C-alpha positions in Angstrom: -6.0 46.3 -44.2 -5.1 43.1 -42.3 -6.0 42.4 -38.6 -2.5 43.0 -37.1 -2.1 46.4 -38.8 -5.6 47.5 -37.8 -4.9 46.5 -34.2 -1.7 48.6 -34.2 -3.6 51.6 -35.6 -6.4 51.1 -33.0 -3.8 51.0 -30.2 -2.2 54.2 -31.3 -5.5 56.0 -31.6 -6.8 54.8 -28.2 -3.8 55.2 -25.9 -4.4 56.1 -22.3 -1.8 57.1 -19.7 -1.9 53.5 -18.2 -1.2 51.8 -21.6 2.2 51.6 -23.0 2.5 53.8 -26.1 4.0 52.6 -29.3 7.3 54.2 -30.1 7.1 57.1 -32.5 9.3 55.4 -35.0 6.9 52.4 -35.1 3.8 54.6 -35.2 5.2 56.6 -38.1 5.8 53.4 -40.1 3.5 52.2 -42.9 1.2 49.3 -42.4 3.6 47.0 -44.3 6.5 48.1 -42.2 4.5 47.7 -39.0 3.7 44.2 -40.1 7.3 43.4 -40.8 8.2 44.8 -37.4 5.6 42.7 -35.6 6.7 39.6 -37.6 10.2 40.3 -36.5 9.1 40.5 -32.9 7.1 37.3 -33.2 10.1 35.6 -34.7 12.2 36.8 -31.7 9.6 35.6 -29.2 9.4 32.3 -31.0 13.1 31.9 -30.9 13.2 32.8 -27.2 10.4 30.3 -26.5 12.3 27.5 -28.3 15.5 28.3 -26.5 13.7 28.3 -23.1 12.0 25.0 -24.0 15.4 23.5 -25.0 17.0 24.8 -21.8 14.2 23.2 -19.7 14.6 20.0 -21.6 18.4 20.1 -20.9 17.8 20.7 -17.2 15.4 17.8 -17.0 17.8 15.5 -18.8 20.7 16.6 -16.5 18.6 16.0 -13.4 17.7 12.5 -14.7 21.4 11.8 -15.2 22.2 13.1 -11.7 19.5 10.9 -10.2 20.8 7.9 -12.2 24.4 8.5 -11.0 23.2 9.0 -7.4 21.4 5.7 -7.4 24.4 3.9 -9.1 27.0 5.3 -6.7 25.0 5.7 -3.5 26.9 2.9 -1.8 30.3 4.1 -2.9 31.0 6.0 0.4 29.9 3.0 2.5 32.0 0.6 0.4 35.1 2.8 0.9 34.4 2.6 4.7 34.3 -1.2 4.5 37.6 -1.6 2.7 39.8 -1.2 5.8 37.7 -3.7 7.6 38.2 -6.2 4.8 41.9 -5.5 4.9 42.0 -6.3 8.6 40.1 -9.5 8.1 42.4 -10.6 5.3 45.5 -9.8 7.4 44.1 -12.0 10.2 43.5 -14.9 7.8 47.0 -14.5 6.4 48.5 -15.5 9.9 47.2 -19.1 10.4 49.7 -19.8 13.2 48.9 -16.7 15.3 48.1 -17.1 19.0 44.5 -17.0 20.1 45.2 -13.8 22.1 46.6 -12.1 19.1 43.7 -13.2 16.9 41.2 -12.0 19.5 42.9 -8.7 19.8 42.7 -8.3 16.0 39.1 -9.3 16.0 38.3 -6.6 18.6 40.3 -4.0 16.5 38.4 -5.1 13.3 35.1 -4.8 15.2 36.0 -1.2 16.3 36.8 -0.4 12.6 33.5 -1.8 11.5 31.6 0.1 14.2 33.3 3.4 13.2 32.6 2.8 9.5 28.9 2.1 10.2 28.6 5.2 12.4 30.3 7.4 9.7 27.6 6.2 7.3 24.8 6.9 9.8 24.1 3.2 10.6 23.4 3.2 14.3 22.7 0.4 16.8 19.3 -0.2 18.4 20.3 -1.8 21.7 17.7 -0.8 24.3 18.7 -1.3 28.0 16.6 -3.5 30.2 13.4 -1.7 31.4 13.0 0.3 28.2 9.4 0.5 27.1 8.8 -1.9 24.1 8.6 0.1 20.8 7.2 -2.0 17.9 8.8 0.4 15.5 12.4 -0.4 16.8 12.0 -3.7 18.6 10.7 -7.1 17.6 9.4 -9.2 20.6 10.5 -12.8 20.4 8.8 -13.9 23.6 7.1 -12.6 26.8 8.7 -13.8 30.0 7.8 -13.3 33.6 9.9 -10.6 35.1 10.2 -8.3 38.1 9.7 -5.2 36.0 6.8 -3.3 34.4 4.9 -5.2 31.7 5.7 -4.5 28.1 9.3 -3.4 28.8 12.4 -4.9 27.4 13.9 -7.7 29.6 16.8 -8.7 27.4 18.2 -8.0 23.9 18.8 -11.2 22.0 20.1 -9.4 18.8 20.9 -5.8 18.3 18.9 -3.9 15.7 20.2 -1.2 13.3 18.8 2.0 11.8 20.1 4.2 9.1 19.1 7.9 9.0 16.1 7.3 11.3 14.9 4.3 9.3 15.0 0.9 10.8 17.1 -1.6 8.9 16.6 -4.4 11.3 14.6 -4.2 14.6 16.3 -5.3 17.8 15.1 -8.8 18.8 14.0 -8.6 22.5 12.2 -10.5 25.2 9.5 -8.5 26.8 8.1 -8.6 30.4 4.8 -10.3 30.6 1.9 -8.8 32.5 1.6 -10.0 36.1 
């Protein structure tokens, strides 16, 4: 008798209440039929394994494609926000004989559009007021100047900084109060 059939016979002879019992129809089968039954179960399990493996591979492939698309089109929303700003600038250029006041008004409107587009895309200004404690993570000190305020505090912002989603894109360029 082969090993699988002998295991099946041993299982039927040594069943305890905790162990699952082999169905009566399987127990009543001959060794050859039991072997065929077990081979069928092995084939089912093998098929289920191959299907699960293929599904996992498909999920991994889809995730890779999604990541690739996310990288490729990550800037799409930002670019859409910039288009009205570009349109406003082109409209200003199209009027070469416009009065200075009209052009200045258009520049201010375009700046508001740009600020709104940046804010929608989580690009925020870093513009510390005078007296703010110097933070090397958000500020870049250009020079230290004598001032009537506490040492290592911002005296003046020379250029605003910007951050996106709590990550500094460009630190604010500042002058810092020198120790007295």
